[in-house]
C-alpha positions as CSV (number, residue, x, y, z in Angstrom):
1,M,84.5,83.6,72.8
2,Y,86.2,84.3,75.7
3,I,85.6,86.9,78.8
4,V,88.3,87.6,80.3
5,F,89.0,88.9,83.5
6,L,92.3,90.8,85.3
7,K,91.7,91.2,87.9
8,F,94.6,93.3,90.3
9,T,97.3,92.1,92.3
10,E,99.2,92.9,96.0
11,N,101.4,94.2,93.1
12,K,98.9,96.8,91.4
13,A,100.7,99.8,92.5
14,S,103.5,98.9,89.3
15,A,100.7,99.1,86.9
16,P,102.0,102.6,85.8
17,Q,104.8,101.7,85.1
18,F,103.8,99.1,82.8
19,M,100.3,101.6,81.9
20,E,101.8,102.0,78.0
21,A,102.9,98.5,77.2
22,H,99.3,98.1,78.7
23,K,97.4,99.7,76.2
24,N,99.7,99.1,73.3
25,W,98.9,95.5,74.4
26,I,94.8,96.1,74.0
27,K,95.3,98.0,70.7
28,Q,96.7,94.7,69.4
29,G,93.8,92.9,70.0
30,L,91.7,95.3,69.4
31,D,93.1,96.7,66.0
32,E,93.7,92.5,64.7
33,N,89.7,91.7,66.1
34,V,90.2,89.6,69.0
35,F,88.7,91.9,71.9
36,L,86.1,92.7,71.0
37,L,85.4,94.9,74.1
38,V,87.7,96.3,77.2
39,G,86.5,97.7,80.5
40,S,87.8,98.1,83.8
41,I,86.4,96.1,86.5
42,E,84.5,98.5,89.3
43,P,86.2,100.3,91.6
44,N,89.0,100.0,90.2
45,A,89.3,95.9,90.9
46,G,90.9,95.5,87.0
47,G,89.4,95.4,83.7
48,A,87.9,92.9,81.9
49,I,87.6,92.3,77.2
50,L,85.3,89.7,75.7
51,A,87.5,88.6,72.8
52,H,87.1,85.7,70.2
53,N,88.1,84.4,67.3
54,A,90.9,83.1,68.9
55,T,91.7,79.2,70.2
56,K,91.5,79.0,73.7
57,E,95.6,78.2,72.8
58,E,95.4,81.7,71.2
59,I,93.6,83.1,73.4
60,H,96.1,81.9,76.5
61,E,99.7,82.9,74.9
62,R,97.9,86.3,73.8
63,I,96.3,87.0,77.5
64,N,99.8,85.8,78.8
65,A,101.4,88.1,77.0
66,D,100.0,91.1,78.2
67,P,102.8,93.1,80.5
68,F,99.5,93.4,83.3
69,V,99.8,89.4,83.8
70,K,104.0,89.0,83.1
71,E,105.4,91.5,85.1
72,G,102.5,89.9,88.2
73,V,99.8,93.6,88.0
74,V,97.0,91.1,87.6
75,T,95.5,87.5,87.2
76,A,93.9,86.4,84.4
77,E,90.5,84.2,84.5
78,I,89.5,83.2,80.9
79,T,86.2,81.8,80.9
80,K,85.0,80.5,77.4
81,I,81.2,80.5,76.6
82,S,79.5,79.5,73.9
83,P,76.7,82.3,72.8
84,A,73.6,80.5,72.1
85,K,71.4,83.4,71.6
86,A,72.6,87.3,70.6
87,N,70.7,91.4,69.6
88,K,71.1,91.7,66.0
89,N,73.3,93.4,66.3
90,L,75.5,90.9,67.9
91,Q,74.5,87.9,66.0
92,F,78.1,87.9,64.0
93,L,79.0,85.9,67.5
94,L,76.2,82.8,65.9
95,S,78.4,81.4,63.3
């Protein structure tokens, strides 16, 4: 499983120009069951993604395909975590 932080750069003002493509990219990740959770880093610092069902290489490829990443609106920090315990609703992440 991976936690991805997408942090705004000095190019943040360009975000509206690529927002629709970024939203479509997020939808694709959710539809393909790779993204579990997507949300904002507060206050208005970027976004975060909880991802699974993919290899490290696949996650890097997917993140690099984000229009925000490609256009330098955000930088991506990808951290792999190995879940050891989970709430009963998240037990599927342990297998």
